[in-house]
C-alpha positions in Angstrom: -2.2 -0.9 2.0 1.4 -1.7 0.6 2.0 0.0 -2.8 5.0 0.0 -5.2 8.3 1.4 -4.2 10.0 3.1 -7.3 13.2 4.1 -7.0 14.7 6.6 -9.8 18.2 6.0 -10.6 20.2 8.8 -12.6 23.0 11.2 -12.1 21.3 14.3 -10.7 21.8 17.7 -12.1 21.9 17.1 -16.4 19.0 15.1 -15.8 16.7 17.0 -13.2 13.6 18.2 -15.3 13.5 14.1 -16.6 13.6 13.3 -12.9 11.0 15.9 -12.0 8.3 14.6 -14.7 9.2 11.0 -13.9 8.1 11.7 -10.3 5.3 13.3 -11.1 4.2 10.7 -13.3 4.8 7.8 -10.7 3.2 9.6 -8.0 -0.1 10.2 -10.2 -0.5 6.3 -10.4 -0.5 6.1 -6.7 3.2 4.4 -6.8 5.8 5.6 -4.2 8.6 7.8 -5.6 12.3 7.3 -4.3 14.8 9.7 -5.0 18.2 10.5 -3.6 18.5 14.2 -4.6 14.9 14.9 -2.8 15.5 13.5 0.7 13.7 10.5 0.3 16.5 8.1 1.2 17.1 8.1 4.9 20.7 9.2 5.8 22.4 6.5 8.3 24.7 7.7 10.5 26.8 4.5 10.4 26.3 4.3 6.7 27.4 6.9 3.7 24.8 8.2 1.5 26.1 6.4 -1.0 25.9 2.9 0.8 22.3 4.0 1.7 21.5 4.3 -1.9 22.5 0.8 -2.6 20.5 -0.5 0.2 17.5 1.4 -1.2 18.0 -0.2 -4.4 17.9 -3.7 -2.8 14.7 -2.7 -1.2 12.4 -1.3 -3.9 10.5 -3.0 -5.7 11.2 -1.3 -9.3 14.4 0.5 -10.6 13.9 3.0 -13.3 17.8 4.2 -14.4 18.4 6.7 -16.8 21.6 7.2 -18.7 22.6 10.3 -20.1 26.1 11.8 -21.3 27.6 12.3 -17.7 29.5 9.9 -15.9 28.6 11.3 -12.3 29.9 10.4 -9.0 32.9 7.7 -8.6 32.0 4.8 -6.9 34.8 2.4 -8.2 37.0 2.8 -11.2 34.4 1.3 -13.4 31.1 2.7 -12.3 29.5 5.8 -10.8 27.0 5.7 -8.2 24.5 5.4 -10.5 25.6 2.5 -12.2 26.3 0.7 -8.7 22.8 1.3 -7.5 21.2 -0.4 -11.2 23.8 -3.2 -10.7 22.8 -3.8 -7.0 19.0 -3.9 -8.0 19.9 -6.4 -10.7 21.5 -8.9 -8.4 18.9 -8.4 -5.9 16.4 -9.6 -9.3 14.4 -6.4 -8.9 12.5 -5.3 -12.0 14.6 -2.9 -13.8 13.8 -0.5 -16.6 17.3 1.4 -18.3 16.3 4.6 -20.2 19.2 5.9 -22.5 19.4 8.7 -24.2 19.3 8.3 -28.1 22.0 10.3 -28.9 24.4 8.6 -26.1 23.3 5.2 -27.9 24.0 6.7 -31.4 27.8 7.3 -30.3 27.3 3.9 -28.2 27.3 2.0 -31.9 30.6 4.6 -32.7 32.3 3.5 -29.7 31.7 -0.4 -30.3 32.2 -0.2 -34.2 35.6 1.0 -33.7 36.4 -1.0 -30.3 36.1 -4.3 -33.0 37.6 -2.8 -35.4 40.6 -0.5 -34.4 40.9 -1.4 -30.8 40.2 -0.4 -27.3 43.1 2.0 -27.1 41.6 4.3 -30.4 38.1 3.6 -29.4 38.7 5.2 -26.2 41.5 7.6 -26.4 41.6 8.7 -30.1 37.7 9.5 -30.8 36.0 12.6 -29.0 32.6 11.8 -27.8 30.2 14.6 -28.8 27.7 13.6 -26.0 29.3 11.5 -23.5 32.1 12.9 -21.0 33.5 9.2 -20.5 34.0 6.1 -22.3 33.1 3.8 -19.1 29.2 4.9 -19.6 29.5 2.9 -23.1 31.2 -0.3 -20.8 28.4 0.2 -18.7 25.4 0.2 -21.4 27.3 -2.8 -23.1 27.6 -5.2 -19.9 23.6 -4.0 -19.6 22.9 -5.4 -22.9 24.5 -8.4 -22.0 22.2 -9.0 -19.1 18.9 -7.9 -20.8 16.0 -10.2 -20.0 12.6 -9.7 -18.6 13.9 -8.0 -15.4 16.6 -5.6 -17.7 14.4 -3.7 -20.3 17.0 -1.4 -22.3 14.9 1.3 -24.1 15.9 4.6 -26.0 14.4 8.1 -24.9 14.9 12.0 -26.4 12.1 13.5 -24.0 10.6 12.5 -20.6 7.2 11.3 -22.0 9.1 8.7 -23.9 9.8 7.3 -20.8 6.7 7.6 -18.7 4.6 6.5 -22.3 6.7 3.0 -22.4 6.2 2.6 -18.6 2.6 2.8 -18.6 2.2 0.3 -21.3 4.8 -2.1 -19.4 3.1 -1.7 -16.3 -0.1 -2.2 -17.6 1.3 -5.3 -18.8 2.6 -6.8 -15.6 -0.8 -5.9 -14.2 -2.6 -7.7 -16.8 0.0 -10.8 -16.2 -1.0 -10.7 -12.8 -4.7 -10.9 -13.0 -3.8 -13.9 -15.9 -1.7 -15.7 -13.2 -4.1 -15.2 -10.5 -6.7 -16.8 -12.7 -4.5 -19.8 -13.6 -3.8 -20.2 -9.8 -7.4 -20.1 -9.4 -7.8 -23.1 -11.9 -5.0 -24.9 -10.4 -6.5 -24.9 -7.4 -9.5 -26.1 -8.4 -8.0 -28.8 -10.6 -6.2 -29.8 -7.0 -9.2 -30.2 -5.4 -10.4 -32.3 -8.6 -7.6 -34.5 -7.9 -7.3 -34.8 -4.4 -11.4 -35.7 -4.4 -10.3 -38.6 -7.4 -7.6 -39.8 -5.1 -9.6 -40.2 -2.3 -12.4 -41.8 -4.1 -10.1 -44.2 -5.7 -8.7 -45.1 -2.0 -12.1 -46.0 -1.4 -13.0 -47.9 -3.7 -9.6 -50.1 -2.9 -10.7 -50.1 0.2 -14.0 -51.5 -0.7 -12.9 -54.1 -3.2 -10.2 -55.5 -0.3 -13.5 -55.4 2.1 -15.7 -57.3 0.0 -15.0 -60.8 0.6 -15.2 -60.0 4.5 -18.9 -59.2 4.0 -22.2 -60.9 5.4 -24.4 -62.7 3.1 -27.0 -60.4 4.9 -25.0 -57.2 3.2 -24.1 -58.9 -0.1 -27.4 -58.5 -2.0 -27.4 -54.8 -1.4 -23.5 -54.8 -3.1 -24.4 -56.9 -5.9 -27.6 -55.5 -6.8 -26.4 -51.4 -5.9 -27.3 -49.4 -9.3 -30.8 -51.4 -9.9 -32.4 -48.8 -7.2 -35.0 -49.3 -5.0 -36.3 -52.8 -6.0 -32.6 -54.4 -6.4 -32.0 -53.8 -2.8 -35.1 -56.2 -1.8 -34.0 -58.7 0.2 -36.5 -61.0 -1.2 -34.5 -61.0 -4.4 -31.4 -62.1 -3.0 -33.1 -64.7 -1.2 -35.0 -66.0 -4.5 -31.5 -65.8 -6.0 -29.9 -68.1 -3.4 -33.5 -71.1 -3.8 -32.4 -70.7 -7.4 -29.0 -71.3 -7.4 -29.1 -68.3 -9.9 -25.5 -67.1 -10.5 -26.7 -63.7 -11.7 -28.5 -61.4 -9.9 -32.5 -61.5 -10.5 -35.0 -58.7 -10.6 -39.0 -58.8 -10.9 -41.4 -56.0 -9.3 -44.9 -57.4 -10.6 -46.8 -61.0 -10.5 -46.2 -61.0 -14.5 -42.5 -60.5 -14.3 -42.7 -63.0 -11.3 -44.0 -65.6 -13.7 -41.9 -64.9 -16.9 -38.4 -64.8 -14.4 -39.9 -68.5 -12.7 -40.0 -69.9 -16.5 -36.9 -68.8 -17.3 -35.8 -71.3 -14.7 -38.2 -74.2 -15.6 -40.8 -73.8 -13.5 -44.4 -73.6 -14.6 -47.5 -72.4 -12.4 -49.6 -74.8 -10.0 -53.0 -75.6 -10.9 -53.2 -76.1 -6.9 -52.3 -72.8 -5.4 -51.6 -69.3 -6.8 -47.7 -68.4 -6.7 -46.8 -71.5 -6.0 -44.3 -72.8 -9.2 -43.6 -76.5 -9.5 -40.5 -77.7 -11.6 -41.0 -81.6 -12.3 -38.6 -84.3 -12.7 -39.6 -87.1 -15.3 -38.7 -90.7 -15.6 -37.7 -92.4 -19.5 -41.4 -93.0 -19.6 -42.4 -89.2 -19.4 -44.1 -89.8 -15.9 -43.0 -87.3 -12.9 -41.4 -89.0 -10.0 -40.2 -86.0 -8.0 -40.1 -81.9 -8.0 -39.4 -79.1 -6.4 -42.1 -76.3 -5.8 -41.5 -72.6 -4.7 -44.0 -70.6 -3.1 -44.6 -67.0 -2.5 -46.7 -65.6 0.7 -48.0 -62.4 0.5 -45.0 -60.8 -1.2 -47.2 -57.9 -3.6 -49.7 -55.5 -2.6 -51.3 -53.7 -5.3 -49.5 -55.9 -7.7 -46.2 -54.1 -6.9 -43.5 -56.3 -4.7 -43.1 -55.3 -0.9 -40.0 -54.3 1.0 -40.2 -56.8 4.1 -40.0 -55.3 7.6 -36.2 -55.7 8.8 -35.9 -58.8 11.1 -38.4 -61.0 9.4 -37.2 -64.1 8.0 -37.4 -64.7 4.2 -38.6 -68.2 4.7 -42.2 -66.7 5.8 -42.3 -65.1 2.4 -40.4 -67.6 -0.3 -39.7 -71.2 0.5 -39.0 -74.0 -1.4 -40.0 -78.1 -1.1 -38.9 -80.9 -2.7 -41.7 -83.6 -3.3 -41.7 -87.6 -4.4 -44.0 -89.0 -6.8 -46.7 -89.7 -3.7 -46.6 -85.8 -3.1 -49.9 -83.5 -3.2 -47.8 -81.9 -6.0 -47.5 -84.7 -8.3 -49.2 -84.0 -11.8 -51.5 -86.7 -12.7 -52.0 -87.7 -16.1 -55.7 -88.0 -17.4 -54.7 -91.6 -18.7 -53.6 -92.8 -15.4 -57.3 -92.3 -14.0 -59.1 -95.7 -12.9 -62.3 -94.5 -14.6 
């Protein structure tokens, strides 16, 4: 299992006890502590130990830097080896925690004040600093403050427990942020799936609309009546709709509902036969001259609309006929009787 690698970077001899305490704290958390003075950095025969330290600063997950009043071994005209380790970690976007001795921070403020008011020569050469042996330490601290951000956190300390207490809170916060991000990622994944499903549904609806005009009459009734349930998908309803030349969907389930529907379309029940409905056409004198009848045959079972067997002709169940004034369906008024 991978664990965080924490590099401790500082001058060795003046801060030895703080390094020891900090290493114990890190290992107790279950993290890997890396210190150059303890042989934790492997020595490469082709590189100097100094260069190996810079390589480890690139590869660690977290760098904890400690700044005291001793400059240490020089790496460049401006920086010590310790300072270069911290800058290397910063360049490679590592999380850097920089702890500065509070006495050094106090003299840093004095240095900054004189640097601004009396110039560099006075601040560097005329003032004797009690806790700092080289003003390049102040220049490094100043540079770190310029780069201070979420990845570079600067804090003062007096004793080693100040450092461990601060890190304990910071790393607990990092863990909480990680858990929150994990939850957000999970939610984002769920939203992505929902969005993908919505996009797919929209695509299917588009295909449905594009193909609707190509559907045959035998399947159109299913689409026109979708959403009304079992009875709306009955082909008898679609067949009657065509016979009535209805512009809207029709629906009935019982004989009484059929009677109400036929009355709406101007049909009356015939006295000659059950489930025969007649619509008469009259001349200007009120006489029946022609008409239309619609006959329903065996469409109900226990007063409920049946669902016909697939493949059967709907004309066997519902059929329409036209008649003239000599038709059997002609309605004869009592006044026309010859007796």
